[in-house]
FILOLO-527957 format. One line per 4 residues: number of its first residue (from 1); their letters; for each residue x, y, z of N, C-alpha, C, O. Coordinates in steps of 0.001 Angstrom, whole numbers, plus 524288, in hexadecimal, padded with zeros to 5 digits. Example, Ala and Ser with C-alpha at 12.3 -4.5 7.8 and 13.67 -1.06 7.14 Angstrom:
# residues 2
1> AS> 83386:7E9C6:81E78:8300C:7EE6C:81E78:83390:7F31C:81E78:8379C:7F309:82111 ~ 83232:7F736:81BA8:83566:7FBDC:81BE4:83264:8001E:81EBE:83461:80472:81F67
END
This chain:
# residues 201
1> MTRE> 81202:7936D:816AF:80F51:7923D:81296:80B24:797F3:8103D:8088B:79A84:8135F ~ 80B32:798D6:80BC7:80A74:79F08:80A8A:804FC:79DCB:80887:80400:79A3D:80571 ~ 80064:7A22E:80B47:7FB94:7A1FE:80C83:7F8FA:7A29B:80763:7FC48:7A50E:804E5 ~ 7F44E:7A1B6:803C0:7F28E:7A493:800D5:7F10A:7A93F:7FF89:7ED3A:7A981:80274
5> PYLI> 7F11B:7ADB5:7FD15:7F15C:7B255:7FC5D:7EBAB:7B2A7:7FFFC:7E90D:7AEA0:80040 ~ 7E98B:7B832:8032A:7E497:7B7BF:80543:7E3DB:7BECE:801CC:7E69A:7C29F:802CA ~ 7E054:7BE9D:7FEA7:7DEB7:7C14F:7F97F:7DA4A:7C57D:7FDC0:7D6CF:7C47C:800E9 ~ 7DC43:7C96A:7FC1B:7D9E8:7CF35:7FF3A:7D569:7D17E:7FC0A:7D769:7D3F2:7F86B
9> GYAR> 7D18C:7D1B0:7FBDD:7CFC0:7D607:7F62C:7CEB9:7DC80:7F93C:7CDD5:7DD5C:7FDE1 ~ 7CF25:7DFD5:7F56F:7CDC7:7E559:7F60D:7C9BD:7E79B:7F1E7:7CA63:7E801:7ED28 ~ 7C590:7E8F1:7F4C6:7C126:7EC23:7F020:7C036:7EE0B:7F249:7BEC6:7ED56:7F6D2 ~ 7C0D0:7F2EA:7EED3:7C05E:7FACD:7EF06:7BC5D:7FC6A:7EA21:7BC26:7FB14:7E584
13> VSKG> 7B9F1:7FF32:7ECB4:7B516:8030A:7E917:7B6E0:8097C:7EBF6:7B7BB:80AE6:7F07A ~ 7B6DE:80BF6:7E740:7B672:810D2:7EB45:7B341:8146A:7EB70:7B20D:81628:7E71F ~ 7B03D:81755:7F0F4:7AD1A:818CA:7F182:7A840:81BDB:7EE93:7A87D:82087:7EFB1 ~ 7A606:81B40:7ECD3:7A126:81E18:7EA6B:7A090:819A9:7E52C:79DA3:819D5:7E15C
17> DDQS> 7A3C5:81688:7E668:7A2C1:812FD:7DF85:79D39:80F7C:7E136:79BBD:80E47:7E59F ~ 79B73:80EA9:7DD6E:79514:80BDA:7DBF7:796DB:80581:7DE3D:79469:802B9:7E14D ~ 79B08:804A3:7DC07:79C93:7FEF5:7DB12:79DD7:7FE0F:7E14C:79E7A:8012E:7E4E6 ~ 79DF4:7F734:7E0F8:7A120:7F6D9:7E715:7A453:7F27F:7E4F0:7A519:7F170:7E04F
21> NAAQ> 7A698:7EF6B:7EA6A:7AB9A:7EB5A:7E8B3:7AA96:7E6B5:7E8F9:7AD4C:7E337:7EADE ~ 7A423:7E64E:7E5E7:7A21A:7DF8D:7E58B:7A682:7DD6F:7E044:7A816:7D8F6:7DF79 ~ 7A75F:7E100:7DE0D:7A8B7:7DE22:7D8AA:7AF89:7DD18:7DA48:7B187:7D8DE:7D922 ~ 7B1E0:7E031:7DC43:7B601:7DFC7:7DE28:7B6F4:7DA52:7E2FB:7BA8E:7D74D:7E402
25> RRAL> 7B2FA:7DB01:7E471:7B4BE:7D706:7EA49:7B3C0:7D0D8:7E81B:7B649:7CD0E:7E9A0 ~ 7AEC1:7D0AE:7E388:7AEC5:7CB05:7E16C:7B339:7C918:7DD6C:7B360:7C486:7DBEE ~ 7B789:7CDA2:7DB79:7BB14:7CE17:7D7E5:7BFF9:7CA98:7DE1F:7C1A0:7C616:7DE58 ~ 7C093:7CE10:7E116:7C378:7CC34:7E598:7C367:7C6F5:7E8F3:7C6F0:7C478:7EB0E
29> DAAG> 7BBEE:7C5F3:7E883:7BBAB:7C108:7EA01:7BDA5:7BDF3:7E7C4:7BFBD:7BAB3:7EAA0 ~ 7BE1D:7BD31:7E339:7BCF8:7BA0E:7DE89:7C2B5:7B871:7DE69:7C460:7B408:7DD79 ~ 7C561:7BC9B:7DF78:7CCC4:7BE11:7DFA1:7CECE:7B96A:7E5A1:7D2D6:7B74C:7E72E ~ 7CBB9:7B99B:7E686:7CD35:7B690:7EC49:7CDC2:7B6F5:7F15E:7CF99:7B3EB:7F49C
33> CKRV> 7CB8E:7BBF6:7F1C5:7CDB8:7C112:7F5D9:7C84F:7BCCA:7F9C3:7C3D7:7BB6F:7F89E ~ 7CCA8:7BBAC:7FFBD:7CA6B:7BB8B:80511:7C7E2:7BF7E:8064B:7C371:7BF27:80819 ~ 7CA04:7C36B:8059A:7C881:7C728:808E5:7C882:7CE2D:80491:7CC40:7CFD6:8020B ~ 7C24F:7D128:80537:7C1FD:7D610:800D2:7C197:7DB79:80569:7BE30:7DC5F:808B0
37> FEET> 7C6C7:7DEA6:80403:7C455:7E404:806AF:7C155:7E775:801DE:7C1AC:7E961:7FD79 ~ 7BF6A:7E6E8:804A8:7BACA:7EBBA:80110:7B96A:7F174:801E2:7B6BF:7F237:805CF ~ 7BAC0:7F613:7FECB:7BADB:7FA85:80080:7B5FF:7FE9E:7FE41:7B288:7FCDA:7FB6D ~ 7B610:8015D:7FF05:7B4BA:80714:7FC52:7B684:80BDA:7FAC7:7B33B:80F41:7F9EB
41> ASGG> 7BAC3:80CC1:7FA48:7BE46:81137:7FAC8:7C02F:81387:7F598:7C083:810B9:7F1B3 ~ 7C144:817DC:7F583:7C590:819D4:7F171:7C97D:8176A:7EF91:7CBD5:814D2:7F2DE ~ 7CB64:8173F:7EAD2:7CFBB:8139F:7EA52:7D46F:818CE:7EA7A:7D903:8178E:7EB42 ~ 7D3B7:81BCA:7EA14:7D876:8205A:7EC46:7DACF:82116:7F126:7DCFC:82506:7F2D9
45> RWDR> 7DA37:81D77:7F2E5:7DC2D:81D93:7F991:7DE35:818D0:7FB0E:7DAD9:8156E:7FA6C ~ 7E15D:81774:7FC62:7E56C:811F4:7FF1F:7E35F:81151:80363:7E579:80D7A:8055F ~ 7DF98:8135F:806AC:7DF55:812A5:80C5B:7DAC1:81103:80D47:7D9D6:81248:811D3 ~ 7D7C8:80F33:80BD2:7D261:80D08:80BA7:7D2B3:809B0:8106E:7D5BA:805F4:8105F
49> PKLL> 7D03E:80A89:81403:7CDB9:80572:81785:7CE68:7FF20:81652:7D0C8:7FBF1:81908 ~ 7CC75:7FE81:812EB:7C9EE:7F687:8120A:7D1AD:7F6DA:81094:7D4C4:7F44B:8133C ~ 7D38B:7FA9E:80BC9:7D707:7F83A:80AB9:7DBB7:7F91C:80EDF:7DF2F:7F5CB:80F31 ~ 7DBBF:7FB76:81085:7E0FD:7FC50:81445:7DF1C:7F6D6:819FC:7E27A:7F473:81C73
53> EMIG> 7D8B9:7F612:81AD3:7D8C3:7F47B:81EB6:7DB8E:7ED36:81CBC:7DD99:7EA34:81FE3 ~ 7DA98:7EBEE:815DD:7DBD3:7E6F9:8139B:7E1DE:7E5EF:81472:7E35E:7E1C4:81651 ~ 7E571:7EA0C:812F0:7EAB6:7EAF2:8128A:7EC6A:7EA82:818BD:7F079:7E819:819AA ~ 7E9C7:7EC85:81CA3:7EC55:7EA2A:82193:7E9DC:7E431:82246:7EBCA:7E1BC:825EE
57> QLRD> 7E6D0:7E22C:81FFA:7E635:7DB8B:82069:7E9E8:7D999:81DD5:7EB1D:7D51A:81F08 ~ 7EC7B:7DBDA:81A22:7EFD1:7D796:8160C:7F3CB:7D443:81917:7F5CC:7D625:81D09 ~ 7F4CA:7D064:817CE:7F9E4:7CB33:81962:7FB57:7CA15:81569:7F8F1:7CA8B:81145 ~ 80158:7C7B7:8165C:803D8:7C6DB:812FB:8015A:7C25B:80F09:80047:7BDDA:81055
61> GDVV> 800B6:7C49C:80A06:80245:7BF55:8067A:7FB3A:7C08F:80590:7F8F1:7BD50:802DA ~ 7F86B:7C489:80784:7F2A2:7C573:80735:7F3BB:7C8FB:7FFA5:7F7C1:7CA0F:7FD3F ~ 7ECF7:7C9C9:7FE15:7ED36:7CCD1:7F717:7EA49:7CEFA:7F8CF:7E72A:7CDA3:7FC36 ~ 7EAE2:7D3E0:7F628:7E582:7D6D7:7F591:7E4F2:7D811:7F0E0:7E829:7DA2C:7EDFC
65> VVWK> 7E03D:7D696:7EFE4:7DD44:7D662:7E9CD:7D86B:7DA2A:7E94F:7D485:7DA1F:7EC20 ~ 7D95A:7DD22:7E58D:7D6F6:7E149:7E3B6:7D331:7DF3A:7DD6E:7D30D:7DBA8:7DA36 ~ 7D16A:7E2C2:7DE50:7CCEA:7E13E:7D8EB:7D183:7E2C7:7D34F:7D34A:7E04A:7CF99 ~ 7D200:7E840:7D560:7D450:7EB18:7D0BC:7D808:7F016:7D451:7D662:7F2F0:7D7D1
69> LDRL> 7DC15:7EFEB:7D296:7E082:7F3EA:7D678:7DD6F:7F97A:7D601:7DED2:7FCF3:7D908 ~ 7D97D:7FA7A:7D283:7D8D6:8016B:7D5FC:7D41A:80117:7DA90:7D176:804DB:7DBFA ~ 7D39B:7FB0C:7DCCA:7D0A4:7F92C:7E1C5:7D232:7FAA2:7E66A:7CFE9:7FB73:7EA90 ~ 7D7BE:7FAE5:7E4A4:7DD0E:7FB2F:7E96B:7DDCC:80100:7E9BF:7DD87:80292:7EE49
73> SRSL> 7DE94:80452:7E68E:7DE5F:80A29:7E3DB:7DF25:80AED:7E080:7E1ED:80834:7DDAE ~ 7DCA7:80FBA:7DF0E:7DEBF:812AA:7DABD:7E216:816AF:7DA66:7E2FF:81991:7D6A9 ~ 7E3E4:816A0:7DEC1:7EA9D:81A58:7DF0C:7EF3A:815CA:7DEB2:7EF89:81272:7E223 ~ 7F2BB:815E9:7DA57:7F610:8133A:7D8EA:7FB0A:81283:7DEC1:7FD32:80E7B:7E040
77> KDML> 7FB8D:81822:7E0F0:7FD6F:8186F:7E4DE:7FD6E:81524:7EAC5:8007C:812E5:7EDB9 ~ 7F752:816A2:7EA3B:7F36C:81372:7F068:7F3AB:80E37:7EE98:7F427:80AF0:7F215 ~ 7F358:80BB8:7E79C:7F3CC:80660:7EA0C:7F89A:80397:7E9CF:7F8F9:7FED2:7EA54 ~ 7FC4C:806B2:7E900:8023B:80461:7EA71:8034B:803E8:7EFA5:80681:80104:7F1C1
81> HIME> 800DD:80670:7F137:8027D:809B6:7F6DC:7FF1F:804F0:7F985:80109:80346:7FD9B ~ 7F9EB:80245:7F7A0:7F62A:7FED7:7F9FC:7F948:7FA4B:7F9BB:7FA02:7F88E:7FE27 ~ 7FB8A:7F78A:7F60C:7FFAE:7F23D:7F28C:803CF:7F247:7F5FD:80562:7EDE9:7F73D ~ 806A9:7F714:7F870:80AF8:7F730:7FB6A:808A0:7F357:800A3:80AB6:7EF4A:8022D
85> RIEL> 80478:7F573:80280:802F5:7F560:807C0:80113:7EF02:80720:8023F:7EBD4:80A89 ~ 7FE9E:7EDCC:8034D:7FD51:7E6D8:80293:8029A:7E58C:802BB:803BD:7E2D3:80688 ~ 8066A:7E6B6:7FF9F:80C01:7E2E8:7FEED:80EA5:7E325:804F6:8118B:7DFA7:8068B ~ 80D12:7E849:80878:80FB0:7E8ED:80C6A:80C60:7E43B:80F91:80FAB:7E235:8126E
89> AGAG> 808F4:7E26C:81018:8065B:7E08D:81111:806F8:7D972:80FE7:803DD:7D5FF:8112A ~ 80A7B:7D921:80DFB:80D4B:7D38F:80AA3:8074B:7CF9B:8073F:80610:7CAFF:807DC ~ 804AD:7D400:803AA:7FE94:7D18F:80192:8002F:7D2D5:7FDC5:803A4:7D627:7FE29 ~ 7FEF6:7D155:7F903:7FDA2:7D18C:7F484:7F841:7D5B4:7F1E2:7F4FD:7D716:7F522
93> FRSL> 7F795:7D757:7ECCE:7F369:7D7E6:7EA87:7F325:7D6D1:7E476:7F63E:7D60E:7E0DC ~ 7EE4C:7D71F:7E528:7EB92:7D477:7DF25:7E6F5:7D6CF:7DF57:7E392:7D6ED:7E2C0 ~ 7E774:7D9A1:7D90D:7E2D9:7DEB3:7D5C2:7E06A:7D6CD:7D184:7E28E:7D290:7D0BF ~ 7DBF3:7D8E7:7D067:7D77C:7D43A:7CFD2:7DA38:7D5D7:7C89A:7DCB7:7D2FE:7C5A3
97> TEAI> 7D820:7DC26:7C7CC:7D6E6:7DCD8:7C2DC:7DC60:7DF4E:7C111:7DC60:7E127:7BCA0 ~ 7DF21:7DF79:7C2C0:7E50A:7E2A9:7C00C:7E8B7:7DCEF:7BF9E:7ECF8:7DD09:7BD61 ~ 7E652:7D759:7C251:7EA0A:7D449:7C326:7EFB5:7D594:7C73B:7F3DF:7D4DF:7C4EE ~ 7EFF5:7D6AB:7CAB6:7F400:7D8DF:7CC1F:7F54A:7D61D:7D136:7F1B0:7D66D:7D462
101> DTTT> 7F8DB:7D3DF:7D29C:7F9A3:7CF43:7D776:7FE81:7D0E1:7D7B6:801E5:7D014:7D466 ~ 7FF07:7D3AD:7DC7D:8068F:7D2EC:7DFAB:8068B:7CEC4:7E120:80AFF:7CFB9:7E2A9 ~ 805F7:7CB01:7E236:8069B:7C4B4:7E42E:80941:7C263:7DF4C:80A2B:7BDBC:7E016 ~ 80AC6:7C3EF:7DAA9:80C1B:7C23E:7D592:81129:7C5A7:7D5C2:811EB:7C91A:7D905
105> AAGR> 81582:7C3DC:7D0B7:81755:7C761:7CF03:81716:7CDAC:7C991:819E2:7D164:7C85A ~ 8127A:7CB9A:7C828:81270:7CDB5:7C56D:80DD6:7D2D5:7C71C:80CE9:7D6D5:7C49C ~ 80B89:7D10E:7CC1A:80928:7D4BA:7CE8A:80B8F:7D91A:7D2E4:809BB:7DD1E:7D4CF ~ 80F7E:7D6E7:7D358:81371:7D9D0:7D654:81500:7DE75:7D0F0:812EA:7E2C9:7D111
109> MMMQ> 817F4:7DD57:7CD61:81ABC:7DFB1:7CAD1:81794:7E2FE:7C828:81A1A:7E6B2:7C66C ~ 81069:7E33B:7C689:80DB2:7E5E6:7C47A:80D36:7EAC9:7C97B:80D2F:7EF4C:7C7D2 ~ 80CDA:7EA17:7CF29:80CEB:7ED24:7D1F1:811EB:7EFB8:7D2A3:8124B:7F476:7D353 ~ 8157A:7ECD3:7D279:81AD5:7F0D8:7D1FB:81B37:7F453:7CDDF:81E0D:7F832:7CE2D
113> MVGS> 8186D:7F33D:7C9C3:818CA:7F6F9:7C5AB:816B5:7FB31:7C84C:818A2:7FF6B:7C989 ~ 812F6:7F98A:7C8DB:80D42:7FEDC:7CC31:8108B:80161:7CE80:811EC:8056F:7CC4F ~ 812E9:8001D:7D369:81509:801F2:7D76F:81AFB:80514:7D48A:81D89:80806:7D75B ~ 81C22:80467:7D0B9:82219:80805:7CDD0:81EF3:80D72:7CC15:82072:811CA:7CD80
117> FAEF> 81966:80C63:7C81C:8168D:8109C:7C6A2:8144C:81489:7CB72:81440:81956:7CB36 ~ 812BC:811D2:7CF2C:811A5:81563:7D2B5:8149C:819AB:7D833:8136C:81D16:7DB5E ~ 81B75:814B4:7D558:81F9A:819CF:7D95A:8221C:81B99:7D652:826BA:81C32:7D785 ~ 82025:81D81:7D05F:821AC:81F14:7CD49:81E2A:824CB:7CCD7:8200B:82930:7CC57
121> ERAM> 8199A:823A4:7CD1D:8144D:82697:7CFF1:81706:82AD7:7D388:817BD:82F66:7D22F ~ 81890:82884:7D8B3:81AFC:82A68:7DD5F:81F6F:82D31:7DD2C:82019:830E0:7E030 ~ 8227E:82C01:7DA27:827B5:82EC0:7D85D:8260D:833DF:7D78A:827E4:8378F:7DA04 ~ 821B5:83474:7D33E:82099:83778:7CF64:81CAA:83B53:7D278:81BA6:83F9F:7D090
125> IRER> 81A5A:839A1:7D785:818B7:83CB9:7DB37:81C6F:83F66:7DEAC:81BD2:8441A:7DF76 ~ 81FB8:83D3E:7E087:8259B:83E34:7E341:827A4:8436A:7E2BB:82901:846BE:7E5EB ~ 82768:8431E:7DBCB:82A05:846A1:7D9B4:827BD:84BD5:7D9FB:82A03:84FF6:7DAF0 ~ 8228D:84B00:7D8EF:82021:84F95:7D6E5:81F03:8522F:7DD0D:81DE6:856D0:7DDB6
129> TSAG> 81F6C:84F2A:7E05F:81D4C:850FA:7E78B:8223F:853E5:7E6D3:82234:85868:7E52A ~ 82817:8508C:7E87B:82C8C:854FC:7E724:82D54:85A44:7E4B0:82F40:85E10:7E6EE ~ 82B6E:85A17:7DF42:82C3E:85F3E:7DF13:8270F:86203:7DEC0:826EE:86673:7DCE6 ~ 822DD:85FBF:7E064:81DEF:862B1:7E218:82034:8665D:7EA16:81E4A:86A62:7EBE9
133> LAQA> 82328:863F7:7EBD6:825C4:8642A:7F1BC:82A82:868FB:7F175:82AE6:86CBB:7F470 ~ 82E1C:86790:7ECB2:831D9:86D82:7ECA4:83003:86FF5:7E94F:832B6:873EE:7E909 ~ 82C4A:87028:7E5D2:82802:8765C:7E434:82590:878AD:7EA05:825FE:87D19:7EBDE ~ 82261:8732F:7EC86:821C9:87749:7F26A:825CE:8795C:7F620:82482:87D35:7F8B4
137> RAEG> 82A2B:8778B:7F6BE:82D7A:879A3:7FA64:82FC1:87D81:7F76A:83203:88107:7F9C8 ~ 82FA3:87D91:7F2FB:8332E:88310:7EFC4:82E77:888BF:7F0CD:82FCA:88D5E:7F0DA ~ 829FC:88712:7F164:82457:88AEA:7F1F3:82526:88942:7F649:820FA:88734:7F784 ~ 827D0:888D1:7F966:82712:888AA:80202:82324:88755:802C9:82051:8899D:805F0
141> RIGG> 82107:88164:7FF06:81B5B:87FB1:80380:8209D:879E0:80451:824CF:87936:80211 ~ 81DA9:8766E:808C0:820A6:87149:80B3A:81CEB:86D7A:80897:818C5:86FA9:80783 ~ 81D1C:867E4:8070F:81BDB:865AE:80562:818EB:86214:80BFD:81AE5:86251:8105D ~ 813CE:85F0C:80A67:8133B:85AE5:80DF4:814B0:8577C:80F53:81691:8546B:80C22
145> RRPK> 8149B:8562E:814D7:81856:85186:81810:81419:84B77:815D2:80F5A:84B7F:8150E ~ 8169F:8485A:8156F:81341:8423B:815E8:81176:83FF3:81A2C:813FD:83F0E:81E2B ~ 80CB8:83EE8:8194B:80B85:83E10:81F1A:80FD5:83A47:82323:81439:838F0:821B5 ~ 80DC6:8392A:827A7:81146:8343C:82A39:80ED5:830F7:829DE:80A2A:8310F:828B9
149> LGDK> 812E2:82B35:82B48:810B7:8279B:82989:80D95:82524:82ECE:81003:82680:832B9 ~ 8098A:82259:82FFB:8074F:82081:83327:80B6F:81CC8:835ED:80FB7:81B9F:83412 ~ 80928:81AE0:83B55:809CB:817BE:83E60:80D24:81134:83C65:810DA:80E31:83CED ~ 807C6:81289:839B2:80545:80C82:83742:80930:80A8C:8331B:80C05:806AA:832E9
153> QRRE> 807E9:810A2:82E39:80D26:80F79:82A3A:8142B:80F9B:82BA5:8177F:80DC3:828B3 ~ 8150F:811C3:82FE4:819B0:81263:830CD:81BE9:80C8E:833E9:8206F:80AED:833E2 ~ 81747:80A1E:8367D:817E3:8041A:8379D:8186B:80128:83423:81BB7:7FDBB:834DF ~ 815DB:80126:82F8E:81639:7FD0F:82971:81A0D:7FF29:8274F:81BE9:7FBAE:82490
157> IAES> 81D16:803B7:826B6:8209A:80504:82384:824B2:8016B:8268D:826A4:7FD97:82464 ~ 825CB:802B9:82B3F:82AEC:800B7:82E95:82A71:7FA54:82D56:82DB4:7F810:82AA0 ~ 82690:7F816:82F5A:824AA:7F3D7:830AD:8267D:7EF09:82893:828FE:7EB16:82775 ~ 8246D:7F18E:826B9:825F0:7F163:82040:82A1B:7F136:81EF4:82ADB:7ED5A:81C2F
161> VTSG> 82E0F:7F3F7:81FA7:832A6:7F741:81EE4:837F5:7F30D:821F7:83C2A:7F20E:81FDD ~ 8361B:7F11C:82784:8399B:7EF3A:82BA7:83AA0:7E88E:82B0B:83E6A:7E5A2:82B83 ~ 83428:7E7E3:82988:83439:7E120:826C8:833DD:7DF58:821B7:831DA:7DB41:8202D ~ 836E1:7E433:81E32:83955:7E210:81965:83468:7E0F9:81517:83578:7DE25:81159
165> RKSG> 83003:7E2C0:81570:82BD5:7E183:81216:828B5:7E803:80E50:8252A:7E882:80B19 ~ 82CCD:7EC37:81148:82CD1:7F1BB:80D85:83231:7F26F:80E55:834DD:7F09B:811E3 ~ 83407:7F659:80949:83879:7FB3E:80976:836C8:7FFEB:80C61:83275:801FF:80CAD ~ 83B48:80115:80E7D:83A46:806CB:81102:83907:80983:80B80:83595:80CDE:80B93
169> AEMA> 83B01:8089F:807AA:837D7:80B87:8027E:8330A:80BB3:8009F:83084:80F74:7FEFE ~ 831A7:805FB:80118:82B54:80401:80033:8289F:806FB:80401:82538:809FF:8026F ~ 82988:806A9:808A2:826C9:80917:80CBC:82576:80E4F:80BF0:82100:8100B:80B76 ~ 82AAE:81162:80BC6:82A51:8156E:80954:8262F:818DF:8043B:8244E:81D18:802EA
173> RLYG> 826AD:81387:802FA:8215C:81684:7FDD8:81D0B:8152A:7FCE8:819A4:8170A:7FA13 ~ 81D4D:80F47:80136:816CC:8102F:8025F:81438:81311:804B2:80F71:81378:80457 ~ 8180C:81656:8085F:814D2:81794:80D00:816D8:81F10:80B22:81681:822C8:80E29 ~ 81881:81F3F:80658:819A3:82680:804B3:81CFD:82793:80789:81CA0:82C2D:808E1
177> VSEP> 82060:8257E:8094A:82431:828A5:80F91:82A1A:8266F:80AF2:82AB5:823A1:80716 ~ 82D41:829BE:80E5E:83394:82979:80C89:83795:82618:8109F:837FD:8267F:81565 ~ 83BA0:8210F:80B45:83C22:81FBB:80F45:83EFC:82114:8140E:83DB9:81E16:8179A ~ 841BB:823DA:8152E:84573:82587:81A7C:83FD7:825D1:81E91:840C3:823D2:822D7
181> TVSR> 83A5B:827E4:81E05:83605:826F1:81FB6:83665:82204:822D9:83725:82130:82787 ~ 8354C:81DA6:81CF2:833C2:81852:81DE9:838EE:814D7:8222D:83794:810FE:824B9 ~ 83E06:816A4:8225B:8424F:81577:82411:8411C:8186E:82B53:8415A:8158A:82F29 ~ 8401C:81D5A:82BBB:83D90:81EB6:82FA9:8393F:81ADD:833B1:839E7:81A01:83861
185> IVAA> 83733:819FA:83226:8329D:81703:8331C:83604:811F8:8339F:83793:81243:83829 ~ 8374C:80F25:83248:838F8:80AA9:83100:83C3E:80914:83568:83B77:80546:8383F ~ 840FB:80D44:835C5:846A2:80F1F:839F1:842F2:80E96:8409F:8445F:80C47:84498 ~ 83CF5:81259:83F6E:83B45:811D0:84496:83906:80F66:84841:83899:80F99:84D0A
189> HRQQ> 836E2:80BA7:842D7:833DC:8052D:84452:837BB:8027D:8465E:8363F:80040:84A5C ~ 83CCB:80199:84535:840C6:7FD41:846AA:842D3:7FF92:84DE7:84452:7FCE1:85199 ~ 841DC:80696:84D6D:84408:807FD:851F3:8405E:806A0:85753:84178:80612:85BF9 ~ 83B32:8065E:8541E:83761:806EF:85757:83787:7FEE5:85947:83547:7FDF5:85D6D
193> FSQQ> 83999:7FABF:856D2:83828:7F81C:8565B:83D3F:7F5F4:85AE5:83CB7:7F2C0:85E71 ~ 84202:7F8D8:85965:844C4:7F6BC:85D27:84432:7F866:86209:843F3:7F59B:865F1 ~ 8440B:7FBAF:861E5:83FB1:7FDE5:8682C:83D32:7FC06:86ABC:83D28:7FC9D:86F82 ~ 83A49:7F91B:86817:836DA:7F5BC:869A5:8374D:7F1B3:86A51:83379:7EF7D:86C35
197> QREQ> 83C65:7EE49:86922:83FA7:7E9B6:86A15:841B1:7EB76:86E3C:840BE:7E89E:871FE ~ 84475:7EF77:86F4B:84A1D:7F011:873AD:8453A:7EE0A:8791F:8456C:7EAD3:87CB1 ~ 84108:7F20F:8772A:83BD5:7F2D3:87CF3:83D24:7EDA0:87DE1:83FEF:7EC0E:88177 ~ 83A82:7EA61:879B2:837F9:7E49B:87CB7:83C19:7DFF0:87E4E:83B0D:7DBCF:88089
201> A> 84176:7E1EE:87C62:84636:7DDF5:87EDD:845EF:7DEA6:8842E:848EE:7DC41:88715
END
């Protein structure tokens, strides 16, 4: 039997704002949210304590609700990253003001359109980055290296791909790494799992 969606609200105001989360809280309560995570933090960062706490507690079938999209993030790139983390947990997303609901076909289509524009933006950035690196090499300079993934991120990538929840390409895009990097992470995970199985036999 399918359980009723558990609605979880997220409310945010920026640091230094005179306003409070009260209006957002009332709207989220009226929408039926059983729990609301409130935060005072800049919308320019996605790694906010309460936001990460909320994402970490999501279960399959939950629905994250915000009063307005920019409460989730002011950055399109970060917003899509957060949305993918929510989707990875098996949860849905709903914005009250913009009437976006990813638990419906129309809502999913709208987010796919937003994602397409973001992918175009990323492609343009990659082109500019490649051109910049080529220019740097021509001038004898070397571009910076991408920071390494942490153990938790590597485990999440491996488990998502091996379970079939996400493809290698999707996880590469989500974490900003190449597909060969994802393949190496998954291969190492499988090798480690096989070794553990042999040791337990």
